[in-house]
C-alpha positions in Angstrom: 8.5 -1.6 -13.9 8.5 -5.3 -13.0 5.0 -5.3 -11.4 3.4 -8.7 -11.8 -0.2 -7.5 -11.9 0.4 -4.5 -14.2 3.8 -4.6 -15.9 5.5 -1.2 -16.6 2.7 0.6 -14.8 5.1 3.3 -13.6 5.3 4.8 -17.1 1.7 4.4 -18.1 0.2 7.8 -19.0 -2.2 9.8 -16.8 -3.4 13.1 -18.3 -0.5 12.9 -20.8 2.4 12.2 -18.5 3.7 9.0 -16.9 2.1 7.9 -13.6 5.4 8.1 -11.7 5.9 11.8 -12.8 2.7 12.7 -10.8 4.3 11.0 -7.8 7.6 12.9 -8.2 6.0 16.3 -8.8 3.6 15.9 -5.8 6.4 14.7 -3.5 8.4 17.8 -4.3 5.6 20.0 -3.0 6.3 18.7 0.6 7.6 21.4 2.9 9.2 19.0 5.3 10.9 16.4 3.1 14.6 17.3 2.8 15.4 15.1 -0.2 13.3 13.0 -2.6 15.1 9.8 -3.5 13.9 7.3 -6.1 14.9 3.8 -4.8 14.6 1.5 -7.8 15.6 -2.1 -8.5 19.0 -2.3 -10.2 17.5 -3.7 -13.4 17.8 -2.4 -17.0 14.1 -1.7 -17.4 14.0 0.6 -14.3 16.6 2.9 -15.9 13.6 4.5 -17.7 12.3 5.6 -14.3 15.8 6.9 -13.4 15.7 9.1 -16.5 12.3 10.6 -15.4 13.7 11.2 -11.9 16.9 12.8 -13.1 14.9 15.4 -15.1 13.6 16.7 -11.8 16.9 16.5 -9.9 15.8 13.7 -7.6 18.2 11.5 -5.7 18.8 8.0 -7.3 19.5 4.7 -5.5 19.7 1.3 -7.2 19.2 -1.7 -5.1 17.7 -5.2 -4.6 14.6 -5.9 -6.6 12.8 -8.2 -4.1 14.4 -7.3 -0.8 12.8 -3.9 -0.2 14.0 -3.8 3.4 17.6 -3.9 2.1 16.8 -1.4 -0.6 15.3 1.1 1.8 18.1 0.5 4.4 20.9 1.0 1.9 19.2 4.0 0.3 18.7 5.6 3.7 22.2 4.9 4.8 23.6 6.3 1.5 21.7 9.5 1.8 22.2 9.8 5.6 18.6 9.8 6.4 17.6 10.0 10.1 13.9 9.7 9.2 12.5 7.8 6.2 9.3 8.9 4.5 8.0 6.1 2.3 5.8 7.2 -0.6 4.2 4.6 -2.8 5.1 4.9 -6.4 1.6 3.7 -7.5 -0.1 6.5 -5.7 -0.3 9.3 -8.3 -2.7 11.4 -6.1 -0.5 11.8 -3.0 -1.1 15.1 -1.2 1.9 17.1 0.1 -0.3 18.5 2.8 -1.1 15.0 4.1 2.5 13.8 3.8 3.6 16.8 5.9 0.7 16.3 8.4 2.0 12.8 9.0 5.7 13.9 9.3 4.7 16.5 11.8 2.7 14.0 13.8 5.7 11.6 13.8 8.0 14.3 15.0 5.7 15.7 17.7 4.9 12.3 19.3 8.2 10.5 19.0 6.8 7.4 17.2 8.9 4.7 15.5 6.4 4.4 12.7 3.3 6.3 11.6 1.1 5.9 8.6 -1.7 7.8 6.8 -1.1 6.2 3.4 -4.5 4.6 3.8 -7.2 3.7 6.3 -5.0 2.0 9.0 -5.6 1.9 12.7 -9.0 3.5 12.3 -7.8 6.8 10.9 -10.5 7.0 8.2 -8.0 8.2 5.5 -8.7 7.5 1.8 -6.1 5.1 0.4 -3.4 6.9 -1.5 -3.0 10.4 -0.1 -0.3 10.1 2.5 2.9 8.4 3.6 4.6 6.1 6.0 7.2 7.6 8.3 9.7 5.7 10.3 13.1 6.2 12.0 16.3 5.0 10.5 17.0 3.3 13.9 13.9 1.2 13.6 14.7 0.4 9.9 18.2 -0.7 10.9 16.8 -3.1 13.6 14.4 -4.6 11.0 17.2 -5.0 8.4 19.3 -6.9 10.9 16.6 -9.0 12.6 13.7 -9.7 10.2 14.5 -12.4 7.6 11.1 -13.7 6.5 10.8 -13.4 2.7 7.4 -11.7 2.9 8.6 -9.2 5.5 11.7 -8.4 3.4 9.4 -7.5 0.5 6.8 -5.5 2.5 8.6 -3.0 4.7 5.6 -1.9 6.8 4.7 -5.5 7.7 7.7 -5.6 10.0 6.3 -2.8 12.1 2.9 -4.4 12.5 4.5 -7.7 13.4 6.7 -6.1 16.1 4.2 -3.9 17.9 5.8 -4.7 21.3 9.1 -3.3 20.1 8.0 -0.3 18.1 5.7 2.6 19.0 3.1 2.7 16.2 0.7 5.5 15.5 -1.6 7.3 13.0 -3.2 10.6 12.7 -7.0 11.0 12.3 -8.1 12.2 8.8 -9.7 15.6 8.7 -13.4 15.2 8.8 -14.0 17.0 5.5 -12.4 14.1 3.6 -12.6 11.2 6.0 -13.6 8.6 3.4 -11.9 5.3 4.1 -13.8 3.6 1.2 -12.0 5.7 -1.4 -9.1 3.9 -3.0 -6.7 5.8 -5.3 -3.7 3.5 -5.9 -3.1 1.5 -9.1 -2.3 -2.2 -9.1 -4.3 -3.7 -12.0 -5.5 -2.7 -15.5 -9.0 -2.1 -14.2 -7.7 0.3 -11.5 -5.5 2.1 -14.0 -8.5 2.6 -16.3 -10.5 4.0 -13.4 -7.9 6.4 -12.2 -7.1 7.4 -15.8 -10.7 8.5 -16.2 -10.4 10.5 -13.0 -7.4 12.3 -14.4 -9.1 12.9 -17.7 -12.1 14.4 -16.0 -10.5 16.4 -13.3 -6.9 17.3 -14.2 -6.4 21.0 -15.1 -3.2 22.4 -16.7 -0.7 23.6 -14.1 -2.8 22.3 -11.2 -3.0 19.2 -9.0 -6.2 17.4 -8.3 -7.4 17.8 -4.7 -9.2 15.3 -2.6 -12.2 17.6 -2.2 -12.6 17.4 -6.0 -12.1 13.6 -6.0 -14.8 12.8 -3.5 -17.9 13.9 -5.5 -16.3 12.5 -8.7 -15.8 9.2 -6.9 -19.4 9.0 -5.8 -20.7 9.9 -9.2 -18.6 7.2 -10.8 -19.3 4.5 -8.2 -20.5 2.0 -10.8 -17.1 2.0 -12.4 -15.1 1.3 -9.2 -13.0 -1.8 -9.8 -13.9 -4.8 -7.7 -10.2 -5.4 -7.2 -10.1 -2.5 -4.7 -10.1 -4.0 -1.3 -8.6 -2.9 2.1 -7.0 -5.2 4.5 -8.2 -5.0 8.1 -6.0 -2.9 10.4 -2.9 -2.6 8.2 -1.8 -2.1 4.7 
């Protein structure tokens, strides 16, 4: 709720329901996640998100607003998680199939950290479909050893800065939707307006928008793509 670029974006409506509800509902479709936990800052305005999460029976953890490493560590510790699956709350189009594909890849190859949340490490994924997966053991080391303020706020940065310690990996995006130029997260008003139009055009009652629907829509509406959409090179 305290986003500096787009305050209170979590509750802004998309196709008639709050942005964060889309994230919750899609996360619950995962076949491999044991428990969905909403880890929010312990501030009064975020209680509105807690209320949305409680309606769906999700786990709740309240923690530090700016120290996300501590918030993730304390939440994982409290819910006894061996593996942490990080879902971005501003990705209303996450796909359970791609979350599960990433989890399976993590388990099969014994990585410390894998990501398909966006086009990292040359995987050709659209931005906003997947997840980051990492071990609690790795998170514990980061919590105890990484103290830089930027790293404390950006959990994944710690893995990229410690490539010699951690085994990092990614899974290649299926060819039918390997479109690394497509960006589906929401950080600014312009991005919200763009994704809001996507939902207005594509959302059907009782269904979830699929990437194969998004690709032609995205191409047809290329002139409306916000200039704020940019990918960093090699990492998120």
